[in-house]
PAZAPA-4460 file (N, C-alpha, C; in steps of 0.05 Angstrom, whole numbers, plus 32768, in hexadecimal, padded with zeros to 4 digits):
% residues 301
    n_x    n_y    n_z   ca_x   ca_y   ca_z    c_x    c_y    c_z   seq   type   mol
   8C6D   8503   8543   8C62   8513   8559   8C75   852B   855E     1      M     A
   8C6A   8543   855F   8C7B   855B   8564   8C86   855B   8580     2      S     A
   8C9B   856B   8584   8CA9   856B   859E   8C97   8575   85B4     3      S     A
   8C88   858B   85AF   8C77   8595   85C4   8C5F   8583   85CA     4      W     A
   8C56   8574   85B5   8C40   8560   85B9   8C4B   8549   85CA     5      F     A
   8C63   8540   85C4   8C6F   852B   85D4   8C75   8534   85F0     6      R     A
   8C7A   854E   85F4   8C7F   8558   860F   8C67   8553   8621     7      F     A
   8C4F   8554   8616   8C37   854F   8626   8C31   8531   8627     8      I     A
   8C34   8524   8610   8C2C   8508   860F   8C3F   84F4   861C     9      A     A
   8C59   84FA   861C   8C6C   84E7   8625   8C6A   84E1   8643    10      E     A
   8C66   84F5   8655   8C62   84EE   8671   8C49   84DC   8675    11      P     A
   8C34   84E2   8667   8C1C   84D1   8669   8C20   84B5   865F    12      M     A
   8C30   84B3   864A   8C36   8498   863F   8C46   8488   8653    13      A     A
   8C59   8494   8661   8C68   8485   8675   8C57   847E   868D    14      H     A
   8C44   848F   8694   8C32   8489   86AA   8C20   8472   86A3    15      A     A
   8C16   8472   868A   8C04   845C   8681   8C13   8442   8680    16      L     A
   8C2C   8442   8676   8C3C   842A   8675   8C41   841F   8691    17      V     A
   8C47   8430   86A3   8C4C   8427   86BF   8C33   841A   86CA    18      F     A
   8C1B   8426   86C6   8C02   841A   86D0   8BFC   8400   86C2    19      L     A
   8C00   8400   86A8   8BFA   83E7   8698   8C0C   83D0   86A1    20      A     A
   8C26   83D5   86A6   8C38   83C0   86AF   8C31   83B7   86CC    21      Q     A
   8C27   83CA   86DC   8C21   83C3   86F8   8C06   83B4   86F9    22      S     A
   8BF3   83BB   86E8   8BD9   83AE   86E9   8BD5   8398   86D5    23      L     A
   8BE7   8396   86C2   8BE6   8380   86AE   8BD2   8385   8698    24      G     A
   8BC7   839D   8695   8BB4   83A3   8680   8BB5   83C1   8679    25      S     A
   8BB7   83C6   865F   8BB7   83E2   8656   8B9C   83F0   865A    26      A     A
   8B86   83E1   8656   8B6C   83EC   865A   8B67   83F4   8677    27      G     A
   8B6D   83E2   8689   8B6A   83E8   86A6   8B7C   83FF   86AD    28      I     A
   8B94   8401   86A1   8BA6   8418   86A7   8B99   8432   869F    29      A     A
   8B8B   8433   8688   8B7E   844C   8680   8B67   8453   8694    30      I     A
   8B58   843F   869D   8B43   8444   86B0   8B4E   844E   86CB    31      I     A
   8B63   8442   86D5   8B6F   844C   86EE   8B7B   8468   86EA    32      I     A
   8B87   846C   86D3   8B92   8487   86CD   8B7B   849C   86CD    33      F     A
   8B64   8495   86C2   8B4E   84A7   86C1   8B44   84AD   86DD    34      T     A
   8B41   8499   86EE   8B38   849D   870A   8B4C   84AE   8719    35      L     A
   8B65   84AA   8714   8B79   84BB   8722   8B77   84D8   871A    36      G     A
   8B72   84DD   8700   8B6F   84F9   86F7   8B55   8505   8703    37      V     A
   8B40   84F6   8704   8B27   8500   8710   8B2A   8506   872D    38      K     A
   8B39   84F6   873C   8B3D   84FB   8758   8B4D   8514   875C    39      F     A
   8B60   8519   874A   8B70   8532   874C   8B5F   854A   8746    40      L     A
   8B4B   8547   8735   8B39   855D   872D   8B21   8560   873F    41      L     A
   8B1F   8550   8755   8B08   8552   8766   8B03   856E   8771    42      V     A
   8B18   857D   877B   8B12   8598   8785   8B06   85AA   8770    43      P     A
   8B10   85A9   8757   8B04   85BA   8742   8AE8   85B0   873B    44      L     A
   8AE4   8596   873A   8AC9   858C   8734   8AB5   8593   8749    45      T     A
   8ABC   8591   8762   8AAA   8599   8778   8AA4   85B7   8776    46      L     A
   8AB7   85C7   876F   8AB2   85E4   876C   8A9F   85E9   8755    47      Q     A
   8AA2   85D9   8740   8A90   85DC   8729   8A74   85D5   8730    48      Q     A
   8A70   85BE   873E   8A55   85B5   8745   8A48   85C7   875A    49      L     A
   8A57   85D1   876D   8A4C   85E4   8781   8A45   85FE   8773    50      K     A
   8A55   8607   8761   8A4F   8620   8752   8A35   861C   8741    51      S     A
   8A33   8605   8735   8A1A   8600   8725   8A02   85FF   8737    52      S     A
   8A04   85F3   874E   89ED   85F2   8761   89E6   860E   876B    53      K     A
   89FB   861E   8771   89F6   863A   877A   89E8   864A   8764    54      A     A
   89F0   8646   874B   89E4   8654   8735   89C6   864D   8733    55      M     A
   89BF   8634   8738   89A3   862C   8737   8993   863A   874E    56      Q     A
   89A0   863C   8765   8992   8649   877C   898E   8667   8777    57      E     A
   899F   8673   8766   899C   8690   8761   8988   8697   874B    58      L     A
   897C   8683   873F   896A   8688   8728   8952   869A   8730    59      Q     A
   8945   8696   8747   892F   86A9   874E   8939   86C6   8750    60      P     A
   8950   86CA   875B   895B   86E6   875D   8961   86F1   8741    61      H     A
   896B   86E0   8730   8971   86EA   8715   8957   86F0   8706    62      I     A
   8942   86E0   8709   8929   86E6   86FD   891D   8701   8707    63      Q     A
   8921   8706   8721   8918   871F   872C   8927   8737   8720    64      E     A
   8941   8734   871C   8951   8749   870F   8948   874D   86F2    65      L     A
   8941   8738   86E5   8938   873A   86C9   891D   8749   86C7    66      Q     A
   890C   8745   86DA   88F3   8755   86DB   88F8   8772   86E2    67      R     A
   890B   8777   86F3   8910   8792   86FD   891E   87A3   86E8    68      K     A
   8931   8796   86D9   8941   87A5   86C5   893B   8799   86A9    69      Y     A
   8922   8798   86A3   8919   878B   868A   8923   879A   8672    70      K     A
   8923   87B5   8673   892B   87C5   865C   8948   87CF   865C    71      G     A
   8957   87C7   8670   8973   87D1   8672   8985   87B9   8674    72      D     A
   8990   87AF   865E   89A1   8797   865E   89BB   879C   866C    73      K     A
   89C7   87B4   8669   89E0   87BA   8676   89DD   87B9   8694    74      Q     A
   89C8   87C5   869F   89C3   87C5   86BB   89BD   87A9   86C5    75      K     A
   89AF   879A   86B5   89A9   877E   86BD   89C3   876E   86BF    76      L     A
   89D5   8772   86AC   89EE   8763   86AD   89FF   876B   86C5    77      T     A
   89FF   8785   86CB   8A0E   878E   86E3   8A03   8783   86FC    78      E     A
   89E9   8783   86FF   89DC   8779   8718   89DF   875B   871A    79      E     A
   89DE   874D   8703   89E2   8730   8704   89FE   8729   870D    80      T     A
   8A12   8737   8702   8A2E   8731   870A   8A32   8739   8728    81      M     A
   8A25   874E   8731   8A26   8755   874D   8A1A   8740   875F    82      A     A
   8A04   8734   8755   89F7   871E   8764   8A0A   8706   8766    83      L     A
   8A18   86FF   8750   8A2B   86E9   8750   8A41   86EF   8764    84      Y     A
   8A4B   8708   8764   8A61   8710   8776   8A58   870F   8793    85      K     A
   8A40   8717   8798   8A36   8717   87B4   8A34   86FB   87BF    86      E     A
   8A2B   86E8   87AF   8A28   86CD   87B8   8A41   86BC   87B2    87      H     A
   8A56   86C8   87A8   8A70   86BA   87A2   8A6C   86A3   878F    88      K     A
   8A5E   86A9   8779   8A59   8695   8764   8A68   869D   874B    89      V     A
   8A77   868A   8740   8A86   868F   8727   8A78   8680   8710    90      N     A
   8A6C   868F   86FD   8A5E   8682   86E7   8A70   8671   86D5    91      P     A
   8A8A   8678   86D4   8A9C   866A   86C3   8AA9   8652   86D0    92      A     A
   8AA2   864C   86E9   8AAE   8636   86F7   8AA8   861B   86EB    93      A     A
   8A92   8619   86DC   8A8B   8600   86D0   8A9D   85F7   86B9    94      G     A
   8AAB   860A   86AE   8ABD   8604   8697   8AD9   85FC   86A0    95      C     A
   8AE0   8602   86B9   8AFB   85FE   86C2   8B05   85E1   86C1    96      L     A
   8AF5   85CD   86CB   8AFF   85B1   86CA   8B03   85A8   86AD    97      P     A
   8AF1   85B1   869B   8AF4   85A9   867F   8B0E   85B5   8672    98      L     A
   8B14   85CE   8679   8B2C   85DB   866E   8B45   85CD   8679    99      L     A
   8B44   85C4   8692   8B5B   85B6   869D   8B5F   859B   8690   100      V     A
   8B49   858E   8688   8B4B   8574   867C   8B54   8574   865F   101      Q     A
   8B53   858C   8652   8B5B   858D   8635   8B78   8585   8631   102      L     A
   8B8B   858F   8640   8BA7   8586   863C   8BAA   8568   8642   103      P     A
   8B9A   855E   8656   8B9B   8541   865C   8B92   8531   8644   104      I     A
   8B7B   8539   8638   8B71   852B   8621   8B84   852C   860A   105      L     A
   8B90   8543   8606   8BA3   8547   85F0   8BBC   8535   85F4   106      Y     A
   8BC6   8534   860C   8BDE   8524   8612   8BD7   8506   8611   107      G     A
   8BBF   84FF   861B   8BB7   84E3   861A   8BB4   84D8   85FE   108      L     A
   8BA9   84E9   85EC   8BA7   84E2   85D0   8BC2   84DC   85C4   109      Y     A
   8BD5   84EE   85C8   8BF0   84E9   85BE   8BFE   84D1   85CA   110      G     A
   8BF9   84CC   85E4   8C05   84B5   85F1   8BFA   849B   85E6   111      A     A
   8BE0   849A   85E1   8BD4   8481   85D7   8BDE   847C   85BA   112      L     A
   8BE0   8491   85AA   8BEA   848E   858F   8C06   8483   858F   113      I     A
   8C17   848D   85A1   8C33   8485   85A2   8C35   8468   85AD   114      A     A
   8C25   8462   85C1   8C27   8448   85CE   8C1D   8431   85BD   115      L     A
   8C0B   8437   85AB   8C00   8422   859A   8C08   8424   857C   116      G     A
   8C1B   8435   8576   8C24   8439   855B   8C3A   8426   8553   117      N     A
   8C33   8412   8544   8C46   83FD   853C   8C56   8405   8524   118      T     A
   8C4F   841B   8517   8C5D   8424   84FF   8C5F   8442   84FE   119      C     A
   8C70   844D   850F   8C73   846A   850F   8C82   8474   84F6   120      A     A
   8C95   8464   84ED   8CA3   846A   84D4   8CAE   8450   84C8   121      Q     A
   8CB6   8452   84AF   8CC0   843A   84A1   8CDD   843C   849B   122      K     A
   8CEB   8425   849E   8D08   8424   8499   8D0D   8423   847B   123      A     A
   8D26   8423   8473   8D2E   8423   8457   8D24   840A   8449   124      A     A
   8D22   83F4   8457   8D19   83DB   844B   8CFB   83D8   844C   125      D     A
   8CED   83ED   8455   8CD0   83EC   8456   8CC3   83E1   846F   126      G     A
   8CD3   83D8   8482   8CC8   83CE   849B   8CC0   83E5   84AD   127      Q     A
   8CAA   83DF   84BD   8CA0   83F4   84CF   8CB1   83F6   84E8   128      C     A
   8CB5   840E   84F1   8CC3   8414   850A   8CAF   841F   851D   129      I     A
   8CAA   8412   8534   8C97   841C   8547   8C9F   8437   8553   130      P     A
   8C8C   8444   8560   8C92   845D   856E   8CA4   8457   8586   131      D     A
   8CB6   846A   858D   8CC8   8465   85A4   8CB9   845F   85BD   132      P     A
   8CA0   8469   85C0   8C90   8465   85D8   8C7E   844C   85D6   133      L     A
   8C80   843D   85BF   8C6E   8427   85BB   8C71   8412   85D1   134      F     A
   8C59   8408   85DA   8C59   83F3   85EE   8C45   83DD   85E4   135      N     A
   8C4D   83C5   85E2   8C3B   83B0   85D7   8C22   83AC   85E7   136      P     A
   8C22   83B3   8601   8C0A   83AF   8611   8BF2   83C0   8606   137      M     A
   8BF8   83D8   85FB   8BE3   83E9   85F1   8BDB   83E2   85D5   138      F     A
   8BE9   83D0   85C8   8BE2   83C6   85AE   8BD1   83AC   85B0   139      A     A
   8BCE   83A2   85C8   8BBF   8389   85CC   8BA1   8390   85D0   140      Q     A
   8B8F   837D   85C9   8B72   8382   85CC   8B6B   8385   85EA   141      P     A
   8B56   8396   85EF   8B4B   8399   8609   8B2D   8397   8606   142      F     A
   8B21   8382   8611   8B04   837C   860E   8AFF   8379   85F0   143      L     A
   8AED   838A   85E5   8AE6   8389   85C8   8AF8   839C   85B8   144      W     A
   8B0A   83AA   85C5   8B1B   83BE   85B8   8B33   83B1   85AB   145      L     A
   8B2F   83A6   8593   8B45   8398   8585   8B48   83A3   8568   146      N     A
   8B44   83BE   8566   8B45   83CA   854B   8B61   83CB   853F   147      G     A
   8B61   83D0   8525   8B7A   83D3   8516   8B75   83EA   8502   148      H     A
   8B85   83FF   8504   8B80   8417   84F5   8B9A   8422   84E9   149      F     A
   8B99   8429   84D0   8BAF   8436   84C2   8BA8   8453   84BB   150      T     A
   8BB6   8466   84C6   8BB0   8482   84C2   8BBA   848B   84A6   151      S     A
   8BB2   84A3   849F   8BBB   84AE   8485   8BD9   84B3   8484   152      A     A
   8BE5   84B6   849C   8C02   84BB   849D   8C12   84A0   849D   153      A     A
   8C03   848A   849C   8C11   8470   849B   8C14   8463   84B6   154      G     A
   8C0A   846F   84CC   8C0C   8464   84E6   8BFA   844C   84E8   155      Q     A
   8C04   8436   84F4   8BF4   841E   84F8   8BEE   841C   8515   156      V     A
   8BD4   8420   851C   8BCB   8420   8538   8BBB   8407   853E   157      L     A
   8BC0   83FB   8555   8BB1   83E3   855D   8BA9   83E5   857A   158      T     A
   8B97   83D4   8582   8B8E   83D3   859E   8B81   83ED   85A7   159      G     A
   8B89   83F7   85BE   8B7D   840F   85C9   8B85   8428   85BA   160      L     A
   8B99   8427   85A9   8BA0   843E   8598   8B8F   8440   8580   161      A     A
   8B81   842B   8578   8B6F   842C   8560   8B53   8433   8569   162      A     A
   8B42   843D   8557   8B27   8444   855F   8B17   842B   8567   163      P     A
   8B02   8430   8576   8AF0   841A   857F   8AE3   840D   8566   164      D     A
   8AE8   83F4   8560   8ADC   83E8   8548   8ABE   83E6   8548   165      P     A
   8AB2   83E5   8560   8A94   83E3   8562   8A88   83FD   856A   166      W     A
   8A98   8412   856F   8A8E   842D   8576   8A7C   842C   858F   167      H     A
   8A82   841A   85A1   8A73   8419   85BA   8A7B   842F   85CD   168      I     A
   8A95   8435   85CF   8A9E   844A   85E1   8A94   8465   85D9   169      L     A
   8A95   846D   85BF   8A8A   8487   85B8   8A6C   848A   85C0   170      P     A
   8A5D   8475   85BC   8A40   8476   85C3   8A3E   8478   85E2   171      V     A
   8A4E   8469   85F0   8A4E   846B   860D   8A55   8487   8617   172      L     A
   8A68   8494   8609   8A6F   84B0   8610   8A56   84C3   860D   173      C     A
   8A47   84BF   85F7   8A30   84D0   85F2   8A1B   84CB   8608   174      V     A
   8A16   84B2   860F   8A01   84AC   8622   8A08   84B6   863E   175      V     A
   8A21   84B1   8647   8A29   84BA   8661   8A2A   84D9   8663   176      T     A
   8A33   84E6   864E   8A34   8503   864E   8A18   850E   864E   177      Q     A
   8A05   8502   8640   89E9   850B   8640   89DD   8508   865C   178      W     A
   89E3   84F2   866A   89D9   84EE   8685   89E4   8504   8697   179      I     A
   89FD   850A   8695   8A09   851F   86A6   89FC   853A   86A0   180      Q     A
   89F7   8540   8686   89EB   8559   867F   89CF   855B   868B   181      Q     A
   89BF   8546   868A   89A4   8546   8695   89A5   8549   86B4   182      R     A
   89B9   853E   86C1   89BB   8540   86DE   89C3   855D   86E6   183      M     A
   89D1   856B   86D4   89D9   8586   86DA   89C2   859A   86D6   184      M     A
   89AD   8592   86C8   8997   85A4   86C3   8982   85A1   86D9   185      M     A
   8983   85B2   86ED   8970   85B1   8703   8958   85C3   86FF   186      T     A
   895C   85DA   86F2   8946   85EB   86EB   894F   85FE   86D4   187      Q     A
   893B   860B   86C9   8941   861C   86B2   8951   8635   86BA   188      R     A
   8965   863C   86AA   8976   8652   86B0   8968   866C   86AA   189      Q     A
   8969   867F   86BD   895D   869A   86B8   8971   86AD   86AD   190      A     A
   898A   86AA   86B2   899F   86BB   86A7   89A2   86B5   8689   191      D     A
   899F   86C8   8677   89A1   86C2   865B   89BC   86B7   8653   192      P     A
   89D2   86C2   865F   89EC   86B8   8658   89F0   869B   8661   193      Q     A
   89E7   8695   8679   89E9   8679   8683   89D7   8667   8673   194      Q     A
   89BF   8671   866B   89AD   8660   865B   89B9   865A   863F   195      A     A
   89C6   866E   8633   89D4   8669   8619   89EB   8655   861C   196      A     A
   89FA   8658   8632   8A10   8646   8637   8A06   862A   863C   197      M     A
   89F0   8627   864B   89E5   860D   8650   89DA   8600   8636   198      Q     A
   89CF   8610   8624   89C5   8606   860B   89DC   85FC   85F9   199      S     A
   89F2   860B   85F9   8A09   8602   85EA   8A16   85E9   85F5   200      M     A
   8A15   85E6   860F   8A21   85CF   861C   8A11   85B5   8615   201      M     A
   89F8   85B8   860D   89E8   85A0   8607   89F1   8592   85EE   202      Q     A
   8A01   85A0   85DE   8A0C   8594   85C6   8A25   8582   85CC   203      F     A
   8A2F   8584   85E4   8A48   8576   85EA   8A46   8558   85E7   204      M     A
   8A31   854B   85F0   8A30   852D   85EC   8A33   8525   85CF   205      P     A
   8A26   8532   85BD   8A28   852B   85A1   8A44   8531   8596   206      L     A
   8A4F   8548   859E   8A6A   854F   8594   8A7F   853B   859E   207      L     A
   8A7C   8532   85B7   8A8F   851F   85C1   8A8D   8504   85B2   208      I     A
   8A74   84FC   85AC   8A70   84E4   859D   8A7C   84E5   8581   209      G     A
   8A7A   84FC   8574   8A85   8500   8559   8AA3   84FF   855A   210      V     A
   8AAF   850D   856E   8ACC   850E   8570   8AD8   84F2   8578   211      F     A
   8ACA   84E3   8589   8AD4   84CA   8592   8AD0   84B3   857E   212      A     A
   8AC1   84B8   8569   8ABA   84A3   8556   8AD2   8495   854A   213      W     A
   8AE6   84A5   8542   8AFE   849A   8535   8B18   849F   8544   214      N     A
   8B15   84A6   855E   8B2D   84AA   856E   8B37   8490   857A   215      L     A
   8B4F   8490   8585   8B59   8478   8592   8B46   8470   85A8   216      S     A
   8B41   8456   85AB   8B2D   844C   85BD   8B33   8453   85DA   217      A     A
   8B4C   8457   85E1   8B53   845E   85FC   8B48   8479   8604   218      G     A
   8B45   848B   85F1   8B3B   84A6   85F7   8B1E   84A6   85FF   219      L     A
   8B0B   849A   85EF   8AEF   8499   85F9   8AEC   8487   8612   220      P     A
   8AFE   8474   8616   8AFE   8465   862F   8B04   8477   8646   221      L     A
   8B17   8489   8643   8B1D   849C   8658   8B05   84AF   865D   222      Y     A
   8AF9   84B8   8648   8AE3   84CB   864B   8ACA   84BE   8657   223      W     A
   8AC4   84A5   8650   8AAD   8498   865B   8AB1   8493   8679   224      A     A
   8AC8   8489   8681   8ACD   8485   869D   8ACD   849F   86AD   225      V     A
   8AD8   84B4   86A1   8AD8   84CE   86AE   8ABC   84D9   86B2   226      S     A
   8AAB   84D5   869E   8A8F   84DF   86A0   8A7F   84CF   86B4   227      T     A
   8A83   84B5   86B6   8A76   84A5   86CA   8A7E   84AE   86E6   228      I     A
   8A97   84B3   86EA   8AA1   84BE   8703   8A93   84D8   870A   229      F     A
   8A90   84EA   86F6   8A83   8503   86FA   8A65   8500   8700   230      S     A
   8A58   84EC   86F4   8A3C   84E7   86FA   8A38   84E0   8717   231      I     A
   8A4A   84CF   8722   8A48   84C8   873E   8A4B   84E0   8750   232      V     A
   8A5F   84F1   8749   8A63   850A   8759   8A4A   851C   8757   233      Q     A
   8A3F   851E   873F   8A28   852F   873B   8A10   8525   874B   234      Q     A
   8A0C   850B   874D   89F6   8500   875C   89F7   8507   877A   235      Y     A
   8A0E   8505   8786   8A11   850A   87A2   8A10   8528   87A9   236      F     A
   8A14   853A   8796   8A14   8556   879C   89FA   8564   8793   237      I     A
   89F1   855F   877B   89D9   856D   8771   89C2   855A   876B   238      T     A
   89C5   8540   876F   89B0   852E   8769   89AE   8526   874C   239      G     A
   8996   851D   8744   8992   8514   8728   8989   852A   8715   240      T     A
   8982   8542   871F   897A   8557   870E   8961   8550   86FE   241      G     A
   8963   8553   86E3   894C   854D   86D2   8951   8532   86C3   242      K     A
   8961   8521   86CF   8967   8508   86C1   894F   84F7   86BC   243      L     A
   893D   84F5   86D0   8926   84E4   86CE   890C   84F3   86C7   244      F     A
   890F   850C   86BF   88F8   851B   86B5   88F5   8515   8697   245      E     A
   88DC   8518   868E   88D6   8512   8672   88E3   8528   8660   246      R     A
   88F4   8521   864D   8901   8535   863C   88ED   8543   862B   247      P     A
   88F2   855D   8625   88E1   856B   8612   88E7   8563   85F5   248      T     A
   88D3   8561   85E5   88D6   8558   85CA   88E7   856B   85B9   249      F     A
   88E3   8585   85BD   88F0   8599   85AC   890E   8598   85AF   250      G     A
   8919   8592   85C8   8935   8593   85CC   8941   8578   85D1   251      G     A
   8931   8562   85CE   893B   8547   85D3   8948   8545   85EF   252      L     A
   8938   8551   8602   8942   854F   861E   8959   8562   8623   253      G     A
   895B   8578   8614   8971   858A   8618   898A   8583   8607   254      G     A
   898A   856D   85FA   89A1   8565   85EB   89A7   8578   85D4   255      L     A
   8992   8583   85C8   8995   8596   85B2   8990   85B2   85BA   256      L     A
   8990   85B7   85D4   898D   85D3   85DE   8971   85DC   85E0   257      G     A
   895D   85CA   85DD   8941   85D2   85DF   8939   85D6   85FC   258      G     A
   8929   85EA   8601   8921   85F0   861C   8905   85E5   8621   259      G     A
   88FB   85E8   863B   88E1   85DE   8641   88CB   85EE   8635   260      P     A
   88D1   8605   8629   88BC   8615   861D   88B8   860E   8600   261      G     A
   88C4   85F9   85F5   88C2   85F3   85D8   88A9   85E3   85D2   262      G     A
   8891   85ED   85DA   8878   85E0   85D5   8866   85F2   85C4   263      N     A
   884E   85EA   85C1   883C   85F9   85B0   8836   8615   85BB   264      G     A
   8835   8617   85D6   882F   8631   85E2   8843   8646   85DB   265      A     A
   885C   863E   85DC   8871   8652   85D6   8872   8659   85B9   266      S     A
   886B   8647   85A7   886C   864D   858B   8855   8660   8584   267      R     A
   883F   865F   8592   8828   8670   858C   882A   868B   8599   268      S     A
   8840   8690   85A6   8844   86AB   85B2   883F   86AC   85CF   269      G     A
   883C   8694   85DC   8837   8694   85F9   881B   868C   85FF   270      G     A
   8818   8680   8617   87FE   8677   8620   87EC   868E   8625   271      A     A
   87D2   868C   861C   87BE   86A1   8622   87BE   86B6   860D   272      G     A
   87CD   86B5   85F8   87CD   86C9   85E3   87CB   86BB   85C8   273      T     A
   87BF   86C9   85B5   87BC   86BE   859A   87D4   86C7   858A   274      S     A
   87D4   86BF   8570   87EB   86C6   855F   87ED   86E4   855A   275      R     A
   87D6   86F2   855A   87D6   870F   8555   87DC   871F   856E   276      N     A
   87E1   8711   8585   87E8   871F   859D   87D0   8726   85AE   277      G     A
   87B8   8722   85A5   87A0   8728   85B4   8798   8711   85C6   278      R     A
   878B   8718   85DB   8782   8703   85EE   876A   86F4   85E2   279      E     A
   876B   86D9   85E0   8755   86CB   85D4   873C   86CC   85E5   280      P     A
   8725   86C9   85D7   870C   86C9   85E5   8707   86AF   85F4   281      R     A
   86FF   86B1   860D   86FA   869A   861D   86DF   868E   8616   282      R     A
   86DF   8672   8615   86C7   8665   860D   86B1   8667   8621   283      S     A
   86B9   8668   863B   86A5   8669   8650   869D   8685   8659   284      G     A
   86A6   869A   864C   86A1   86B5   8654   8685   86BD   864B   285      A     A
   8677   86CD   865B   865C   86D6   8655   865D   86EE   8642   286      T     A
   864B   86EF   862F   864B   8706   861C   8645   8720   862A   287      P     A
   8650   8736   8621   864B   8750   862E   862E   8758   862B   288      P     A
   8624   8766   8640   8608   876F   8640   8605   8786   862C   289      K     A
   85EE   8786   861F   85E8   879B   860C   85E3   87B5   861B   290      A     A
   85ED   87CB   8610   85E9   87E5   861D   85CD   87EF   8617   291      S     A
   85C1   87FD   8629   85A5   8806   8624   85A5   881B   860D   292      P     A
   8590   881B   85FE   858E   882E   85E8   858D   884B   85F1   293      P     A
   859A   885B   85E1   859B   8878   85E9   8580   8885   85E3   294      S     A
   857A   889A   85F2   8561   88A8   85ED   854A   889C   85FE   295      G     A
   8535   88AB   85FF   851D   88A2   860E   850C   8890   85FC   296      R     A
   8501   887C   8609   84EE   886B   85FA   84D2   8876   85FC   297      T     A
   84C2   8872   85E7   84A7   887C   85E7   8494   886A   85F7   298      R     A
   8485   8876   8609   8473   8867   861A   845B   885E   8609   299      R     A
   8452   8846   8610   843B   883B   8602   8422   8844   8611   300      R     A
   840F   884F   8601   83F6   8858   860D   83E2   8841   8612   301      R     A
***
């Protein structure tokens, strides 16, 4: 482990060891550590949720601006940013809690590797020398987490430092993250930039599942507990959103970025128009009356 990596991971490792020794379980220590981090991030999370709710309330105004400045994208962007400034809404506030958690995730990963690494290096006689931060409590099984993994660098990881042998935690991360994403979707975004950002965010559950598949089990445990905590916060502030609505087939409920317009009407060019852009003939419409013939008709004698 590099010096700057250890600079982040070592304080977290000492904190986890203290909690594990106090609680008698390394797994419970990770859960309590996660709840402590989430409580510290409550102000940022509340700001994120309130900003998201305010963004949803501004959608009618944004749609009105889009109709007004339909042909002028620069003016539309200026007026949209002025609208955000007027209502004191920060579109980037939703990314702030995630950016703050990145160093925590990075340090937690290094701490778990060090705490459960029984073979950081080998002595001259071939015997394994554990990492200086190694603690046997983190090498012990927790529930079903009793994996044993040898990395390409020769590190021998066990317990919470090894990947989940049944891959239950990565799947749980995907499910809980998908639930949170559905709860955050209250209505369709009218702002193109926000709509594009929301579409990209729908890939996050799958990406988290892929990354957590072979990571130390303690890391997806942290993420799953953190997401469940966020779901509870989301429920009391913005409700369930679109969680219990029927997902659209085209986007798998928004998971792949599909919108509510991914049906047959949108593919045919919009409701009420045919593929060539002309208005289709209505089945119940009466045929037009024939115009009277030009010229005078000859009277019958």
